[in-house]
N, C-alpha and C positions, 0 to 999 in steps of 0.2 A: 504493500500500500504506500509506504513512505516514498519509495523510488518513483513510482508512477506519479504520485501527487507532486513531488518536487520537480519532476521533468516538466510538468505543465506550468508550475509556478515560474521556473527559470525561463521557459519559452515565452511566457507572457510578460516577464519583467527582466529583460536581458541586461546584463552588466551591473545589476543592483546586488552586489555580493553580500553586503551587510544584511539586506532584507532576506536574501536566500538563507543566510546563516540563522537568523532569528526564527524564521518559519520552520526550518528543518528541526531545530531544537524542540520547538513546541510539538510538532507533528510526531516526532519520535517518542516524546513522553506520552502523547495522547493515544497512540496506536492501540495498546492493550485495553485501555479504558473504552475506546470506541467500539471495539469488538464486543464488549460486554453491554454496551449501551447503544444499540443499533439505531435508535430513534434520531440520534444526531447525524449519523451517516446518511440515513434516508432523506433527511431534510437538507442535506449538503451544507451543514453549518460551517464546516472547515472551508469549503470552497467560497462561501460567502464572507467568512471572517477575514480571509487574506486579501479581499478586494476592498479598497477604501470606498466609503460611501461617496466621498467627494475629494478631488485633488484640485487645488487652486494654485496656479503659477502666474506670476506677474512680474513686470519690470519695475525697478525702483530707481528713478533718476534723482540725482541730488548734486549739489555743487560743493566743492572743497573750499578751503580758505583762500585759495588762489583764484577762485572764481571759475575753475574748470569743471565742466560737466562730467559726472561719473555715472555709470550705469551698473547696477547690481540686479540680481534675480531674487525674487521673494517667493515663498511657498507657504501653504497651509494644507496639511493632510488631515482631513476629517475622516477618521478611520471607522469608528463605530459609536453609535449613540443609543444602543439598546438599553442601557441602564442609566443614562443621564446625558447632560450636555457634553460635547467634546471637551476634553481637558488635557492639557499637555503644554510643554514649554516651547519657547522660541529660541533657536540657536543662531547666533551670528558668528560665523567662522568660515575661512576660505575653503574648507573641505566640504561645506554643505552642498549636497545635491539631492536629487529625488530619492535615490536608494537609501541614503542614511536616514532621511526623514521618515520614509516608509517603515524602515526597521524600528525607529524610535516610536512611531505612532502605533505600530503593531504591538510592541512590548508594553506600551502605555495602556492598551486595552485591558491586558491581564493584570497589570500592576494596579490600575485604578479599581478593578473588580475586587482584588484582594483586600483593599482598604475597607470594604464594606460600605463605602460612601456612594451616593448616586452620581457617578461620574463616568462618562464615556471616554474614549481614547482619541487623542489627536496630537499633532506635533507640527511645528513650522519653523521658519527662519529664513536666513539669507546667507549668501556667500560673502557678505560684507565683513570686513575685519576691523573691529573697533580699536585694536591695538595700534598705538602710534597716532591715533586721530585726536584732534582737539575736541573739547566739549561741544563747541558749536558745530563741528562737522558731524559728530554723533547725533546731535539734536536734529540737524537738517535731514540726515538719513532716516532717523526714526519717524520724523513727521511725514516724510514721503512714503515710507513703508506702511504706516498706519492709515494714510489717506486711502490706499487701496484695501488694506485688510479690514478696515472698520465696517465695510458693507457685508462682510461674511461672518462676523462674530457678534456676540451679545451675551448678556448675563444668563439667559436661558437657552442659548444656542451653542456657543463655543467660548470658553474662557481660557485664553492663553496665560502662560506664566513665563518666568525666565529660565534660562539654561546656560550653556557655555557662551560667554560673550554678552550675555544679557543679565545685568544686575539691576540694582535699584535706580541707577541713573537712567538706563535705557527704558525701564518700565515707566519711570516718571515722564520722560519725553513722549512716549507712546500714549500714555493715559491722557496727558494734557491735550494731545492732538485728537484723540477719540472724543473727549469731552467737548472740544471746540466744534468738531464736525457734527456730532450727534445731539448736542445740547442736552446732555443728560449725565448725571452723576450716579454711576451704577457699578456693580462689582464685575466689570467686564475683563479685568486683568487681576491676577494675584501676584503677590510679591511687592505690593504697594507700600509706600511709606506709612509709618504708624499714624502720622497726623492726618492722613487722607484715605483711611479704610484698610490699612494693612493689619496683619496679625502679629502679635508677639510670638517669638520662637520660629517664625518662618525662615530667617537666614540659617538658623541652627538645625532645622528640621531633618534634612537628609543625613547629615553626619550623626546627629543624635539617634535617628531611627536605625541606621546601620549598626550603631553600637548596641541599642536596645535589642535588636534581633540577635546579635552575637551573644549577648548575655543569656537570652532565652535558649539558644542552642547549647551554650556551655552548661546550663542547668540540667539538660538531659543526661549529662555525664557527671553531674555533681561537682563541677569545676567552678572556682571563683575567678573573676578577672584580676583580682588584686595581685600585683607583682608580675604580671605577664608582660613580656616584651612584644611590642606591636610595631609592624612595618606599615606605614601609611604612604600612599603615593598621591601626587597632586599637591597643591598648596592654595587652592581656592576655598570657597565656603565649605564644601563637603569635607575636605581634609582638615580644615581648621577646627570645625566643630566636632568632628570625630575625635580629634586629639583632646579637645576641651572636655568632652564627656568621659573619655577613657581615663584622663588624668583625675577627674573627680571620683572615678570608681577605683582608683588605686593602681591602674595599669600604667605602663611606661611606653610612650611612643618615641621612636628613635629615628624616624626618617620622614622626609618631605621631598617633593620633586616638582619640577616644571619641565617644559619641553626641552630645556638645555641639559638637564642632568638632575642628580639628587644629592642630598646631604645626609650624613649619618652622624648622629649625636648620641653616643653611648650613654651619656649622662642623663638623657631624657629631655624631651621638649616640655618644660614646665610652663606654668601660667605666665610667668614674666617673659619667657622666650616666645611663647605663642603671641603675646601682645606685640612683640617686635614683628613677627610674621604677618599679623593682621595689618599693621601699619605699612609694612613693606609691600604687601600684595594688594590691599584694598585701597590704599591712599596713594602711595608713590608708584604703584604698579611696576615694581622692580623685579629683579631675578633672584631666585632662591640662593644663588651662590653667595649673596651678601650675608646670609645667615652664617655660612661657614666662616667667612672672613671675620664676622663680629664675635662669634662664640668659639672660634678656634677648633673647629671639627673638620672631618673629611668631606670633600666634595668630589663627586664622580661625574665628570662631564660626559654627556651623551649616553648615560646608562640609566637603568631602572633599579629600584631598591630591592628586587626580589632575591638577591644573593645574600642579603643580610639575615643572619640567624634570628628567628623570631618565633613566638608562640602563636601569634595571631597576625593576619594580614588584612588590610583594608584598601583594596585597589579603588582609588577615588579620582582618577584622572580622566581616562577616556576609553573607548572601546578597543578590545583586543590588545591590551597592554601586558597581559600575562600569556605567554605562549607555553607550549608543552615543556620546554626545557626549564623555564622559570618555575612552572608548577612542580616539576620533578625536584628542583632545588629546594623549594619551600617544604615539600613533604619530607625530603631527605634530612633537612635541617630541623625537623621536629615541629613544624607548624601544624597546629591542631585545628585551627578555625580560620576560614576565609569568609568575610562578609563584604559584599560588593557595594561600594558607595557610588560607583559609576555605572553606566548602562553597558551591559555585555562586555566587561573588561577582560574576560577570560576567553581564549579561543576554544572551539569545541574539543580540541586535543588536550588542552589544559584542564577542562572540566572533567574529561575522562580520567585524567590522572588523579584529580581530587576524589572522584567517586570511587575509583579503584582502591585508593589509599584509605577509604572509609573515614575521611576527616569530616569535620563539620563545615559544610559548604553552603552558604546562603547566596543564591543567585540574585542579580540586580533587581529583577522584577519583584522580589520579596524584600531584599535588604535595603534598597534605596527608596522604597515606597513612602518613607516618612516625609519626603519633600512634598509630594503631591497630596498626601494625606492632610498635611497642614494647610496646603492651598485649599483643599476642600473645606477645612475648618474656617479658613478666611472667607470663603464663599458663604458659608452658613452665617458668620457674623455680619457680613454685608447685607444678606437678605433680612436678618433680624434687626439691622441698624443698631448693633451694640458691639462692645469689645469684651473679650474674656481676659482674665488675668494671666500672667505668665505661668503661674502654677497650674491653672486650669487647662491651658492649652497643652503644656508638657504632659500632664496626666492623661489627657485625651489621646495625645500622640503615643504615649507608652502603651496605653490600652489597645490602640489600633495595631501596634507592632506585635503585641502579645497575641492578638487575634489572628494576625497573619501567620505567626509561628504555629499556632494551633491548627490552622487550616492546612499548612504544609505537612504537619505531622499526620493529620487525618487522611490526606490523600497520598502521602509519600512514604509512610512507614512500611518497611519490607518485612518478610517473614522472620528474618533473623534479628529484627529489632532496629536495624539501621534505618535512619530517616534519609531518604533521597529527597532533599529539599527542591531539587530541580523539577522532578515529577510532581511533587506536592504543590508547588507554586503554579506550574502550568495547568494541571488538572483543576486545582481549586479555583484559579482565575477563570478558566474556560467555562466551568459548569454554570456559574451565575449568568454570564453573558449569553451562553448557548440557550439556557432555559428562557431567558427574556426574549431572545430571537424567535424561539419556537412559539412562545405565547403571542407574539406580535404578528405572526404570519410572514408572508414574503415581503420583507422590507429591507 
C-alpha cells in the first residue's frame, strides 16, 4: 500500500522532497491501523488529506532603502479545516518554496489535532530574507505581503502565526496592515504583542512544550531530568526557552548553534549566560560565536552539536539537521531522550536509529506542538476579549502536552511495552481529523 500510494503522491507533487518525506512517515505509521479500520480507506481519507484544500501563491513587490524594486513570492497553504480554522505559521527564509510549505502544512494538521484544540492545519510564507534588512525594509515587505494575504485569512477562516524569520516585529507590521485594510481589530494573527491581544508564554511556548513532553517521556522510565546533560541546537526562541525550562528543572544545557556553527559550554548555559544569548540573538541579531568569545568555551565552525556526549537532545533549528550518523553518535554516547523542538529535524534514517535503539523519541508533531497550542490559547483569549495570567497559560500548556503524551502512549504502545511515539502521534493526530472528515461528507 505505502509504495503504490507514495508513487502517486510523488507523481502529483514532483520535486517536493520534504513533502514526500512527511507523507511517507505518516502513511507508514498508519498502514496497520488502516487495515484494521477499513472505513477510512473506503472513504479515501488519506488521498484527501494529502491534497491541500487551497494553495495560494502570489507576488510580493516592495522597495528597498535605495528605492529599488524587489520582487518576492508569497504563499499560503490551507491544508485542512475539518476540525477548525486553518492555523499555522508564516516562514520568511530564502529556502521557502511550495514543497517545504506543503510539508509544514501537512505536519500542522496532525500537530494541531493532537493539541485537542479546534484548529485546522495551514502554513505560509515567502522566500524573503529579513536578515540584513532594515526595519523599514521589513515593514514595507510585510505590508505588501499582507495586502494580498488579508483577502484569504480571518479570525474564523485562517489564523497565521510566526515561524522562522517571522517574530514579533514582523507580526506587528502585518497586523497593522491587516487592521488598516480591513478596518477591524480581531484575532487574525497570533504571536501578537501583549499590549494588543497577545498571550503571555507565547514566545516561550514551543521550547517549554518540548521540555514538558520530554519530562513526561522520562516519567515512563522513572527518570528525573535533574542533573542531565542536554544538547540543544539552534539559538532562537525555541532553543532559548528550552534551555530556560531545562535549567529551572535542574538539567544542564551545554550547546547552542546557528547556521555558522555551534558552541559547547561544559559548565552549562545558566540564566545569566542565557540572558546574554537573548540579547545577542533577539536584539543585536549577532552570531553565536560571540558566546564562545565572551565565556571562553569551544566553538565549532560549520558543525552541528550532535557529537557532544549528552543524556538528552533537543534539535531546535531546522528540518533534517540530524542524519543517520548523528543519530548513531547520540545513541552510542548514551543519549536516552530526543525531543524535537523543530519541524522534522531528524531524517527518516535517523528516526530508524532512535526507534531501533529503543530510546525515548518525541517527534516534532508531538514535541513542538506547544507553540501552536499556545497560539490556540491566544485565539481563545481574543475571542473572549480577556487575558489569562502567566501561571494560567503555562498550566494550560503543560496540561495540553501531558494530553499529547497520553495520546501517543494510547496509540503507540507496543506489545513489549515500548512506546513508539512516532506511530502514536501520527495515528492519534489522524483519527480526530479523519472522523471529522467522515462526518462532514465529501468536503
